[in-house]
mmCIF file of the N, C-alpha and C atoms, coordinates in Angstrom:
data_MODEL
# 
_entry.id   MODEL 
# 
loop_
_atom_site.group_PDB 
_atom_site.id 
_atom_site.type_symbol 
_atom_site.label_atom_id 
_atom_site.label_alt_id 
_atom_site.label_comp_id 
_atom_site.label_asym_id 
_atom_site.label_entity_id 
_atom_site.label_seq_id 
_atom_site.pdbx_PDB_ins_code 
_atom_site.Cartn_x 
_atom_site.Cartn_y 
_atom_site.Cartn_z 
_atom_site.occupancy 
_atom_site.B_iso_or_equiv 
_atom_site.pdbx_formal_charge 
_atom_site.auth_seq_id 
_atom_site.auth_comp_id 
_atom_site.auth_asym_id 
_atom_site.auth_atom_id 
_atom_site.pdbx_PDB_model_num 
ATOM 1   N N  . MET A 1 1  ? 4.193   -3.506  -4.197  1.00 0.00 ? 1  MET A N  1 
ATOM 2   C CA . MET A 1 1  ? 3.026   -4.263  -4.515  1.00 0.00 ? 1  MET A CA 1 
ATOM 3   C C  . MET A 1 1  ? 3.440   -5.733  -4.572  1.00 0.00 ? 1  MET A C  1 
ATOM 4   N N  . VAL A 1 2  ? 2.618   -6.583  -3.944  1.00 0.00 ? 2  VAL A N  1 
ATOM 5   C CA . VAL A 1 2  ? 2.875   -8.019  -3.985  1.00 0.00 ? 2  VAL A CA 1 
ATOM 6   C C  . VAL A 1 2  ? 1.745   -8.682  -4.759  1.00 0.00 ? 2  VAL A C  1 
ATOM 7   N N  . ILE A 1 3  ? 2.125   -9.472  -5.738  1.00 0.00 ? 3  ILE A N  1 
ATOM 8   C CA . ILE A 1 3  ? 1.153   -10.161 -6.581  1.00 0.00 ? 3  ILE A CA 1 
ATOM 9   C C  . ILE A 1 3  ? 1.347   -11.659 -6.422  1.00 0.00 ? 3  ILE A C  1 
ATOM 10  N N  . ASN A 1 4  ? 0.285   -12.370 -6.258  1.00 0.00 ? 4  ASN A N  1 
ATOM 11  C CA . ASN A 1 4  ? 0.220   -13.836 -6.188  1.00 0.00 ? 4  ASN A CA 1 
ATOM 12  C C  . ASN A 1 4  ? 1.179   -14.457 -5.179  1.00 0.00 ? 4  ASN A C  1 
ATOM 13  N N  . GLY A 1 5  ? 1.572   -13.700 -4.169  1.00 0.00 ? 5  GLY A N  1 
ATOM 14  C CA . GLY A 1 5  ? 2.404   -14.233 -3.113  1.00 0.00 ? 5  GLY A CA 1 
ATOM 15  C C  . GLY A 1 5  ? 3.859   -14.465 -3.466  1.00 0.00 ? 5  GLY A C  1 
ATOM 16  N N  . GLU A 1 6  ? 4.250   -14.131 -4.704  1.00 0.00 ? 6  GLU A N  1 
ATOM 17  C CA . GLU A 1 6  ? 5.647   -14.374 -5.060  1.00 0.00 ? 6  GLU A CA 1 
ATOM 18  C C  . GLU A 1 6  ? 6.264   -13.338 -5.992  1.00 0.00 ? 6  GLU A C  1 
ATOM 19  N N  . THR A 1 7  ? 5.489   -12.383 -6.447  1.00 0.00 ? 7  THR A N  1 
ATOM 20  C CA . THR A 1 7  ? 6.010   -11.345 -7.333  1.00 0.00 ? 7  THR A CA 1 
ATOM 21  C C  . THR A 1 7  ? 5.902   -9.992  -6.634  1.00 0.00 ? 7  THR A C  1 
ATOM 22  N N  . VAL A 1 8  ? 7.026   -9.275  -6.546  1.00 0.00 ? 8  VAL A N  1 
ATOM 23  C CA . VAL A 1 8  ? 7.064   -7.963  -5.904  1.00 0.00 ? 8  VAL A CA 1 
ATOM 24  C C  . VAL A 1 8  ? 7.367   -6.922  -6.972  1.00 0.00 ? 8  VAL A C  1 
ATOM 25  N N  . ILE A 1 9  ? 6.542   -5.873  -7.015  1.00 0.00 ? 9  ILE A N  1 
ATOM 26  C CA . ILE A 1 9  ? 6.799   -4.742  -7.912  1.00 0.00 ? 9  ILE A CA 1 
ATOM 27  C C  . ILE A 1 9  ? 7.085   -3.550  -7.016  1.00 0.00 ? 9  ILE A C  1 
ATOM 28  N N  . THR A 1 10 ? 8.256   -2.955  -7.200  1.00 0.00 ? 10 THR A N  1 
ATOM 29  C CA . THR A 1 10 ? 8.649   -1.817  -6.378  1.00 0.00 ? 10 THR A CA 1 
ATOM 30  C C  . THR A 1 10 ? 9.403   -0.818  -7.242  1.00 0.00 ? 10 THR A C  1 
ATOM 31  N N  . SER A 1 11 ? 9.308   0.450   -6.921  1.00 0.00 ? 11 SER A N  1 
ATOM 32  C CA . SER A 1 11 ? 10.029  1.498   -7.635  1.00 0.00 ? 11 SER A CA 1 
ATOM 33  C C  . SER A 1 11 ? 9.325   2.817   -7.429  1.00 0.00 ? 11 SER A C  1 
ATOM 34  N N  . SER A 1 12 ? 9.722   3.801   -8.208  1.00 0.00 ? 12 SER A N  1 
ATOM 35  C CA . SER A 1 12 ? 9.048   5.094   -8.172  1.00 0.00 ? 12 SER A CA 1 
ATOM 36  C C  . SER A 1 12 ? 7.891   5.129   -9.171  1.00 0.00 ? 12 SER A C  1 
ATOM 37  N N  . PHE A 1 13 ? 7.684   4.064   -9.893  1.00 0.00 ? 13 PHE A N  1 
ATOM 38  C CA . PHE A 1 13 ? 6.661   4.031   -10.942 1.00 0.00 ? 13 PHE A CA 1 
ATOM 39  C C  . PHE A 1 13 ? 5.265   4.142   -10.355 1.00 0.00 ? 13 PHE A C  1 
ATOM 40  N N  . ASN A 1 14 ? 4.484   5.083   -10.879 1.00 0.00 ? 14 ASN A N  1 
ATOM 41  C CA . ASN A 1 14 ? 3.073   5.218   -10.522 1.00 0.00 ? 14 ASN A CA 1 
ATOM 42  C C  . ASN A 1 14 ? 2.255   4.668   -11.675 1.00 0.00 ? 14 ASN A C  1 
ATOM 43  N N  . PHE A 1 15 ? 1.221   3.958   -11.380 1.00 0.00 ? 15 PHE A N  1 
ATOM 44  C CA . PHE A 1 15 ? 0.425   3.328   -12.432 1.00 0.00 ? 15 PHE A CA 1 
ATOM 45  C C  . PHE A 1 15 ? -0.575  4.333   -13.008 1.00 0.00 ? 15 PHE A C  1 
ATOM 46  N N  . THR A 1 16 ? -0.027  5.283   -13.784 1.00 0.00 ? 16 THR A N  1 
ATOM 47  C CA . THR A 1 16 ? -0.823  6.306   -14.456 1.00 0.00 ? 16 THR A CA 1 
ATOM 48  C C  . THR A 1 16 ? -0.350  6.414   -15.901 1.00 0.00 ? 16 THR A C  1 
ATOM 49  N N  . ARG A 1 17 ? -1.171  7.013   -16.742 1.00 0.00 ? 17 ARG A N  1 
ATOM 50  C CA . ARG A 1 17 ? -0.761  7.224   -18.137 1.00 0.00 ? 17 ARG A CA 1 
ATOM 51  C C  . ARG A 1 17 ? 0.462   8.129   -18.219 1.00 0.00 ? 17 ARG A C  1 
ATOM 52  N N  . GLN A 1 18 ? 0.473   9.153   -17.376 1.00 0.00 ? 18 GLN A N  1 
ATOM 53  C CA . GLN A 1 18 ? 1.599   10.086  -17.370 1.00 0.00 ? 18 GLN A CA 1 
ATOM 54  C C  . GLN A 1 18 ? 2.903   9.341   -17.064 1.00 0.00 ? 18 GLN A C  1 
ATOM 55  N N  . ALA A 1 19 ? 2.884   8.489   -16.058 1.00 0.00 ? 19 ALA A N  1 
ATOM 56  C CA . ALA A 1 19 ? 4.094   7.732   -15.711 1.00 0.00 ? 19 ALA A CA 1 
ATOM 57  C C  . ALA A 1 19 ? 4.490   6.793   -16.842 1.00 0.00 ? 19 ALA A C  1 
ATOM 58  N N  . GLU A 1 20 ? 3.503   6.192   -17.457 1.00 0.00 ? 20 GLU A N  1 
ATOM 59  C CA . GLU A 1 20 ? 3.769   5.224   -18.519 1.00 0.00 ? 20 GLU A CA 1 
ATOM 60  C C  . GLU A 1 20 ? 4.305   5.890   -19.784 1.00 0.00 ? 20 GLU A C  1 
ATOM 61  N N  . ASN A 1 21 ? 3.779   7.069   -20.101 1.00 0.00 ? 21 ASN A N  1 
ATOM 62  C CA . ASN A 1 21 ? 4.095   7.682   -21.390 1.00 0.00 ? 21 ASN A CA 1 
ATOM 63  C C  . ASN A 1 21 ? 5.118   8.818   -21.345 1.00 0.00 ? 21 ASN A C  1 
ATOM 64  N N  . ALA A 1 22 ? 5.241   9.512   -20.227 1.00 0.00 ? 22 ALA A N  1 
ATOM 65  C CA . ALA A 1 22 ? 6.060   10.718  -20.248 1.00 0.00 ? 22 ALA A CA 1 
ATOM 66  C C  . ALA A 1 22 ? 7.126   10.805  -19.148 1.00 0.00 ? 22 ALA A C  1 
ATOM 67  N N  . ASN A 1 23 ? 6.861   10.235  -17.999 1.00 0.00 ? 23 ASN A N  1 
ATOM 68  C CA . ASN A 1 23 ? 7.803   10.377  -16.886 1.00 0.00 ? 23 ASN A CA 1 
ATOM 69  C C  . ASN A 1 23 ? 8.987   9.418   -17.021 1.00 0.00 ? 23 ASN A C  1 
ATOM 70  N N  . ALA A 1 24 ? 10.066  9.768   -16.370 1.00 0.00 ? 24 ALA A N  1 
ATOM 71  C CA . ALA A 1 24 ? 11.249  8.902   -16.355 1.00 0.00 ? 24 ALA A CA 1 
ATOM 72  C C  . ALA A 1 24 ? 11.171  8.003   -15.119 1.00 0.00 ? 24 ALA A C  1 
ATOM 73  N N  . GLU A 1 25 ? 10.283  7.050   -15.162 1.00 0.00 ? 25 GLU A N  1 
ATOM 74  C CA . GLU A 1 25 ? 10.080  6.131   -14.046 1.00 0.00 ? 25 GLU A CA 1 
ATOM 75  C C  . GLU A 1 25 ? 10.325  4.708   -14.520 1.00 0.00 ? 25 GLU A C  1 
ATOM 76  N N  . ASN A 1 26 ? 10.797  3.881   -13.624 1.00 0.00 ? 26 ASN A N  1 
ATOM 77  C CA . ASN A 1 26 ? 11.110  2.502   -13.978 1.00 0.00 ? 26 ASN A CA 1 
ATOM 78  C C  . ASN A 1 26 ? 10.558  1.555   -12.931 1.00 0.00 ? 26 ASN A C  1 
ATOM 79  N N  . PRO A 1 27 ? 9.727   0.596   -13.335 1.00 0.00 ? 27 PRO A N  1 
ATOM 80  C CA . PRO A 1 27 ? 9.285   -0.415  -12.372 1.00 0.00 ? 27 PRO A CA 1 
ATOM 81  C C  . PRO A 1 27 ? 10.363  -1.482  -12.206 1.00 0.00 ? 27 PRO A C  1 
ATOM 82  N N  . LEU A 1 28 ? 10.432  -2.050  -11.024 1.00 0.00 ? 28 LEU A N  1 
ATOM 83  C CA . LEU A 1 28 ? 11.358  -3.143  -10.746 1.00 0.00 ? 28 LEU A CA 1 
ATOM 84  C C  . LEU A 1 28 ? 10.516  -4.340  -10.320 1.00 0.00 ? 28 LEU A C  1 
ATOM 85  N N  . VAL A 1 29 ? 10.591  -5.437  -11.058 1.00 0.00 ? 29 VAL A N  1 
ATOM 86  C CA . VAL A 1 29 ? 9.821   -6.645  -10.770 1.00 0.00 ? 29 VAL A CA 1 
ATOM 87  C C  . VAL A 1 29 ? 10.785  -7.706  -10.257 1.00 0.00 ? 29 VAL A C  1 
ATOM 88  N N  . ILE A 1 30 ? 10.491  -8.209  -9.056  1.00 0.00 ? 30 ILE A N  1 
ATOM 89  C CA . ILE A 1 30 ? 11.326  -9.236  -8.438  1.00 0.00 ? 30 ILE A CA 1 
ATOM 90  C C  . ILE A 1 30 ? 10.443  -10.432 -8.134  1.00 0.00 ? 30 ILE A C  1 
ATOM 91  N N  . ARG A 1 31 ? 10.876  -11.611 -8.537  1.00 0.00 ? 31 ARG A N  1 
ATOM 92  C CA . ARG A 1 31 ? 10.111  -12.817 -8.252  1.00 0.00 ? 31 ARG A CA 1 
ATOM 93  C C  . ARG A 1 31 ? 10.813  -13.598 -7.150  1.00 0.00 ? 31 ARG A C  1 
ATOM 94  N N  . GLY A 1 32 ? 10.079  -13.861 -6.091  1.00 0.00 ? 32 GLY A N  1 
ATOM 95  C CA . GLY A 1 32 ? 10.624  -14.622 -4.971  1.00 0.00 ? 32 GLY A CA 1 
ATOM 96  C C  . GLY A 1 32 ? 9.661   -14.614 -3.801  1.00 0.00 ? 32 GLY A C  1 
ATOM 97  N N  . ALA A 1 33 ? 9.207   -15.794 -3.399  1.00 0.00 ? 33 ALA A N  1 
ATOM 98  C CA . ALA A 1 33 ? 8.230   -15.907 -2.323  1.00 0.00 ? 33 ALA A CA 1 
ATOM 99  C C  . ALA A 1 33 ? 8.764   -15.371 -0.998  1.00 0.00 ? 33 ALA A C  1 
ATOM 100 N N  . ALA A 1 34 ? 10.058  -15.575 -0.713  1.00 0.00 ? 34 ALA A N  1 
ATOM 101 C CA . ALA A 1 34 ? 10.631  -15.113 0.560   1.00 0.00 ? 34 ALA A CA 1 
ATOM 102 C C  . ALA A 1 34 ? 10.563  -13.593 0.668   1.00 0.00 ? 34 ALA A C  1 
ATOM 103 N N  . LEU A 1 35 ? 10.927  -12.894 -0.398  1.00 0.00 ? 35 LEU A N  1 
ATOM 104 C CA . LEU A 1 35 ? 10.857  -11.434 -0.388  1.00 0.00 ? 35 LEU A CA 1 
ATOM 105 C C  . LEU A 1 35 ? 9.406   -10.972 -0.299  1.00 0.00 ? 35 LEU A C  1 
ATOM 106 N N  . ALA A 1 36 ? 8.520   -11.612 -1.041  1.00 0.00 ? 36 ALA A N  1 
ATOM 107 C CA . ALA A 1 36 ? 7.103   -11.245 -1.009  1.00 0.00 ? 36 ALA A CA 1 
ATOM 108 C C  . ALA A 1 36 ? 6.551   -11.379 0.408   1.00 0.00 ? 36 ALA A C  1 
ATOM 109 N N  . GLU A 1 37 ? 6.903   -12.447 1.108   1.00 0.00 ? 37 GLU A N  1 
ATOM 110 C CA . GLU A 1 37 ? 6.454   -12.645 2.490   1.00 0.00 ? 37 GLU A CA 1 
ATOM 111 C C  . GLU A 1 37 ? 6.939   -11.520 3.387   1.00 0.00 ? 37 GLU A C  1 
ATOM 112 N N  . LYS A 1 38 ? 8.191   -11.118 3.232   1.00 0.00 ? 38 LYS A N  1 
ATOM 113 C CA . LYS A 1 38 ? 8.733   -10.033 4.041   1.00 0.00 ? 38 LYS A CA 1 
ATOM 114 C C  . LYS A 1 38 ? 8.004   -8.726  3.765   1.00 0.00 ? 38 LYS A C  1 
ATOM 115 N N  . ARG A 1 39 ? 7.711   -8.453  2.500   1.00 0.00 ? 39 ARG A N  1 
ATOM 116 C CA . ARG A 1 39 ? 6.994   -7.211  2.149   1.00 0.00 ? 39 ARG A CA 1 
ATOM 117 C C  . ARG A 1 39 ? 5.590   -7.199  2.737   1.00 0.00 ? 39 ARG A C  1 
ATOM 118 N N  . VAL A 1 40 ? 4.894   -8.328  2.659   1.00 0.00 ? 40 VAL A N  1 
ATOM 119 C CA . VAL A 1 40 ? 3.539   -8.421  3.220   1.00 0.00 ? 40 VAL A CA 1 
ATOM 120 C C  . VAL A 1 40 ? 3.589   -8.245  4.736   1.00 0.00 ? 40 VAL A C  1 
ATOM 121 N N  . ALA A 1 41 ? 4.536   -8.886  5.403   1.00 0.00 ? 41 ALA A N  1 
ATOM 122 C CA . ALA A 1 41 ? 4.665   -8.763  6.854   1.00 0.00 ? 41 ALA A CA 1 
ATOM 123 C C  . ALA A 1 41 ? 4.939   -7.319  7.250   1.00 0.00 ? 41 ALA A C  1 
ATOM 124 N N  . ASN A 1 42 ? 5.796   -6.629  6.505   1.00 0.00 ? 42 ASN A N  1 
ATOM 125 C CA . ASN A 1 42 ? 6.096   -5.228  6.785   1.00 0.00 ? 42 ASN A CA 1 
ATOM 126 C C  . ASN A 1 42 ? 4.852   -4.366  6.615   1.00 0.00 ? 42 ASN A C  1 
ATOM 127 N N  . TRP A 1 43 ? 4.110   -4.605  5.556   1.00 0.00 ? 43 TRP A N  1 
ATOM 128 C CA . TRP A 1 43 ? 2.896   -3.827  5.302   1.00 0.00 ? 43 TRP A CA 1 
ATOM 129 C C  . TRP A 1 43 ? 1.872   -4.070  6.411   1.00 0.00 ? 43 TRP A C  1 
ATOM 130 N N  . GLN A 1 44 ? 1.711   -5.322  6.828   1.00 0.00 ? 44 GLN A N  1 
ATOM 131 C CA . GLN A 1 44 ? 0.756   -5.630  7.892   1.00 0.00 ? 44 GLN A CA 1 
ATOM 132 C C  . GLN A 1 44 ? 1.161   -4.972  9.207   1.00 0.00 ? 44 GLN A C  1 
ATOM 133 N N  . ALA A 1 45 ? 2.454   -4.939  9.509   1.00 0.00 ? 45 ALA A N  1 
ATOM 134 C CA . ALA A 1 45 ? 2.922   -4.287  10.731  1.00 0.00 ? 45 ALA A CA 1 
ATOM 135 C C  . ALA A 1 45 ? 2.556   -2.806  10.715  1.00 0.00 ? 45 ALA A C  1 
ATOM 136 N N  . HIS A 1 46 ? 2.713   -2.153  9.577   1.00 0.00 ? 46 HIS A N  1 
ATOM 137 C CA . HIS A 1 46 ? 2.331   -0.737  9.468   1.00 0.00 ? 46 HIS A CA 1 
ATOM 138 C C  . HIS A 1 46 ? 0.821   -0.573  9.554   1.00 0.00 ? 46 HIS A C  1 
ATOM 139 N N  . ALA A 1 47 ? 0.077   -1.465  8.943   1.00 0.00 ? 47 ALA A N  1 
ATOM 140 C CA . ALA A 1 47 ? -1.392  -1.382  8.966   1.00 0.00 ? 47 ALA A CA 1 
ATOM 141 C C  . ALA A 1 47 ? -1.927  -1.524  10.387  1.00 0.00 ? 47 ALA A C  1 
ATOM 142 N N  . GLU A 1 48 ? -1.308  -2.377  11.188  1.00 0.00 ? 48 GLU A N  1 
ATOM 143 C CA . GLU A 1 48 ? -1.764  -2.580  12.566  1.00 0.00 ? 48 GLU A CA 1 
ATOM 144 C C  . GLU A 1 48 ? -1.593  -1.330  13.413  1.00 0.00 ? 48 GLU A C  1 
ATOM 145 N N  . ARG A 1 49 ? -0.621  -0.487  13.082  1.00 0.00 ? 49 ARG A N  1 
ATOM 146 C CA . ARG A 1 49 ? -0.375  0.744   13.842  1.00 0.00 ? 49 ARG A CA 1 
ATOM 147 C C  . ARG A 1 49 ? -1.127  1.947   13.273  1.00 0.00 ? 49 ARG A C  1 
ATOM 148 N N  . SER A 1 50 ? -1.756  1.778   12.137  1.00 0.00 ? 50 SER A N  1 
ATOM 149 C CA . SER A 1 50 ? -2.368  2.931   11.476  1.00 0.00 ? 50 SER A CA 1 
ATOM 150 C C  . SER A 1 50 ? -3.816  3.129   11.913  1.00 0.00 ? 50 SER A C  1 
ATOM 151 N N  . GLU A 1 51 ? -4.321  4.291   11.590  1.00 0.00 ? 51 GLU A N  1 
ATOM 152 C CA . GLU A 1 51 ? -5.712  4.621   11.875  1.00 0.00 ? 51 GLU A CA 1 
ATOM 153 C C  . GLU A 1 51 ? -6.406  4.922   10.561  1.00 0.00 ? 51 GLU A C  1 
ATOM 154 N N  . ALA A 1 52 ? -7.654  4.533   10.459  1.00 0.00 ? 52 ALA A N  1 
ATOM 155 C CA . ALA A 1 52 ? -8.428  4.800   9.250   1.00 0.00 ? 52 ALA A CA 1 
ATOM 156 C C  . ALA A 1 52 ? -8.650  6.303   9.116   1.00 0.00 ? 52 ALA A C  1 
ATOM 157 N N  . TYR A 1 53 ? -8.506  6.808   7.910   1.00 0.00 ? 53 TYR A N  1 
ATOM 158 C CA . TYR A 1 53 ? -8.755  8.226   7.650   1.00 0.00 ? 53 TYR A CA 1 
ATOM 159 C C  . TYR A 1 53 ? -10.255 8.429   7.562   1.00 0.00 ? 53 TYR A C  1 
ATOM 160 N N  . GLY A 1 54 ? -10.774 9.315   8.366   1.00 0.00 ? 54 GLY A N  1 
ATOM 161 C CA . GLY A 1 54 ? -12.207 9.553   8.411   1.00 0.00 ? 54 GLY A CA 1 
ATOM 162 C C  . GLY A 1 54 ? -12.647 10.761  7.613   1.00 0.00 ? 54 GLY A C  1 
ATOM 163 N N  . GLY A 1 55 ? -11.766 11.332  6.836   1.00 0.00 ? 55 GLY A N  1 
ATOM 164 C CA . GLY A 1 55 ? -12.121 12.515  6.061   1.00 0.00 ? 55 GLY A CA 1 
ATOM 165 C C  . GLY A 1 55 ? -11.936 13.767  6.892   1.00 0.00 ? 55 GLY A C  1 
ATOM 166 N N  . ARG A 1 56 ? -12.188 14.881  6.277   1.00 0.00 ? 56 ARG A N  1 
ATOM 167 C CA . ARG A 1 56 ? -12.074 16.151  6.982   1.00 0.00 ? 56 ARG A CA 1 
ATOM 168 C C  . ARG A 1 56 ? -13.302 16.341  7.847   1.00 0.00 ? 56 ARG A C  1 
ATOM 169 N N  . SER A 1 57 ? -13.096 16.902  9.006   1.00 0.00 ? 57 SER A N  1 
ATOM 170 C CA . SER A 1 57 ? -14.246 17.211  9.846   1.00 0.00 ? 57 SER A CA 1 
ATOM 171 C C  . SER A 1 57 ? -14.368 18.731  9.948   1.00 0.00 ? 57 SER A C  1 
ATOM 172 N N  . ASP A 1 58 ? -15.590 19.217  9.905   1.00 0.00 ? 58 ASP A N  1 
ATOM 173 C CA . ASP A 1 58 ? -15.820 20.655  10.065  1.00 0.00 ? 58 ASP A CA 1 
ATOM 174 C C  . ASP A 1 58 ? -15.609 21.021  11.531  1.00 0.00 ? 58 ASP A C  1 
ATOM 175 N N  . GLU A 1 59 ? -15.327 22.303  11.771  1.00 0.00 ? 59 GLU A N  1 
ATOM 176 C CA . GLU A 1 59 ? -15.106 22.753  13.137  1.00 0.00 ? 59 GLU A CA 1 
ATOM 177 C C  . GLU A 1 59 ? -16.315 22.408  13.981  1.00 0.00 ? 59 GLU A C  1 
ATOM 178 N N  . GLY A 1 60 ? -16.075 21.811  15.130  1.00 0.00 ? 60 GLY A N  1 
ATOM 179 C CA . GLY A 1 60 ? -17.172 21.452  16.029  1.00 0.00 ? 60 GLY A CA 1 
ATOM 180 C C  . GLY A 1 60 ? -17.788 20.098  15.737  1.00 0.00 ? 60 GLY A C  1 
ATOM 181 N N  . ALA A 1 61 ? -17.490 19.521  14.596  1.00 0.00 ? 61 ALA A N  1 
ATOM 182 C CA . ALA A 1 61 ? -18.057 18.217  14.265  1.00 0.00 ? 61 ALA A CA 1 
ATOM 183 C C  . ALA A 1 61 ? -17.281 17.131  15.006  1.00 0.00 ? 61 ALA A C  1 
ATOM 184 N N  . ALA A 1 62 ? -17.963 16.047  15.295  1.00 0.00 ? 62 ALA A N  1 
ATOM 185 C CA . ALA A 1 62 ? -17.312 14.926  15.986  1.00 0.00 ? 62 ALA A CA 1 
ATOM 186 C C  . ALA A 1 62 ? -16.301 14.276  15.047  1.00 0.00 ? 62 ALA A C  1 
ATOM 187 N N  . PRO A 1 63 ? -15.134 13.870  15.564  1.00 0.00 ? 63 PRO A N  1 
ATOM 188 C CA . PRO A 1 63 ? -14.156 13.190  14.703  1.00 0.00 ? 63 PRO A CA 1 
ATOM 189 C C  . PRO A 1 63 ? -14.707 11.847  14.231  1.00 0.00 ? 63 PRO A C  1 
ATOM 190 N N  . ALA A 1 64 ? -14.191 11.385  13.121  1.00 0.00 ? 64 ALA A N  1 
ATOM 191 C CA . ALA A 1 64 ? -14.649 10.114  12.572  1.00 0.00 ? 64 ALA A CA 1 
ATOM 192 C C  . ALA A 1 64 ? -14.373 8.989   13.564  1.00 0.00 ? 64 ALA A C  1 
ATOM 193 N N  . GLU A 1 65 ? -15.298 8.076   13.645  1.00 0.00 ? 65 GLU A N  1 
ATOM 194 C CA . GLU A 1 65 ? -15.141 6.927   14.551  1.00 0.00 ? 65 GLU A CA 1 
ATOM 195 C C  . GLU A 1 65 ? -13.984 6.055   14.083  1.00 0.00 ? 65 GLU A C  1 
ATOM 196 N N  . LYS A 1 66 ? -13.151 5.671   15.009  1.00 0.00 ? 66 LYS A N  1 
ATOM 197 C CA . LYS A 1 66 ? -12.026 4.807   14.667  1.00 0.00 ? 66 LYS A CA 1 
ATOM 198 C C  . LYS A 1 66 ? -12.499 3.363   14.651  1.00 0.00 ? 66 LYS A C  1 
ATOM 199 N N  . LYS A 1 67 ? -12.270 2.699   13.549  1.00 0.00 ? 67 LYS A N  1 
ATOM 200 C CA . LYS A 1 67 ? -12.667 1.302   13.422  1.00 0.00 ? 67 LYS A CA 1 
ATOM 201 C C  . LYS A 1 67 ? -11.411 0.466   13.249  1.00 0.00 ? 67 LYS A C  1 
ATOM 202 N N  . PRO A 1 68 ? -11.329 -0.657  13.938  1.00 0.00 ? 68 PRO A N  1 
ATOM 203 C CA . PRO A 1 68 ? -10.141 -1.506  13.745  1.00 0.00 ? 68 PRO A CA 1 
ATOM 204 C C  . PRO A 1 68 ? -10.121 -2.060  12.335  1.00 0.00 ? 68 PRO A C  1 
ATOM 205 N N  . ARG A 1 69 ? -8.929  -2.149  11.781  1.00 0.00 ? 69 ARG A N  1 
ATOM 206 C CA . ARG A 1 69 ? -8.778  -2.698  10.436  1.00 0.00 ? 69 ARG A CA 1 
ATOM 207 C C  . ARG A 1 69 ? -8.325  -4.131  10.529  1.00 0.00 ? 69 ARG A C  1 
ATOM 208 N N  . ARG A 1 70 ? -8.832  -4.935  9.670   1.00 0.00 ? 70 ARG A N  1 
ATOM 209 C CA . ARG A 1 70 ? -8.386  -6.320  9.567   1.00 0.00 ? 70 ARG A CA 1 
ATOM 210 C C  . ARG A 1 70 ? -7.880  -6.514  8.143   1.00 0.00 ? 70 ARG A C  1 
ATOM 211 N N  . TRP A 1 71 ? -6.615  -6.844  8.008   1.00 0.00 ? 71 TRP A N  1 
ATOM 212 C CA . TRP A 1 71 ? -5.999  -7.031  6.716   1.00 0.00 ? 71 TRP A CA 1 
ATOM 213 C C  . TRP A 1 71 ? -5.630  -8.486  6.524   1.00 0.00 ? 71 TRP A C  1 
ATOM 214 N N  . ARG A 1 72 ? -5.658  -8.922  5.310   1.00 0.00 ? 72 ARG A N  1 
ATOM 215 C CA . ARG A 1 72 ? -5.193  -10.274 5.032   1.00 0.00 ? 72 ARG A CA 1 
ATOM 216 C C  . ARG A 1 72 ? -4.356  -10.234 3.770   1.00 0.00 ? 72 ARG A C  1 
ATOM 217 N N  . ALA A 1 73 ? -3.344  -11.024 3.757   1.00 0.00 ? 73 ALA A N  1 
ATOM 218 C CA . ALA A 1 73 ? -2.469  -11.102 2.583   1.00 0.00 ? 73 ALA A CA 1 
ATOM 219 C C  . ALA A 1 73 ? -3.173  -11.873 1.493   1.00 0.00 ? 73 ALA A C  1 
ATOM 220 N N  . THR A 1 74 ? -2.979  -11.429 0.274   1.00 0.00 ? 74 THR A N  1 
ATOM 221 C CA . THR A 1 74 ? -3.580  -12.148 -0.857  1.00 0.00 ? 74 THR A CA 1 
ATOM 222 C C  . THR A 1 74 ? -2.507  -12.718 -1.725  1.00 0.00 ? 74 THR A C  1 
# 
C-alpha cells in the first residue's frame, strides 16, 4: 500500500480485527518517495495487463464485457 506518495506499508498484515487482535502479523512501514514510486509503477504495470473480473457467469450466459481500466497514482 502506498500512502501520500511517500509512505509504503507492506507485510503479511491484513487490515482486519482478527489480524490486529489475534494473528501473528506485523506491518512494515517504510518512508521514502523513491520506493513509493517504484511500488506504484509496479502496480500500474500489473494493472495494465489485468482484466476486470466480471463475476461468475451461468452456463450459456455471455461473458462479462471487458472494459479497459484507467488507473492513476494517488
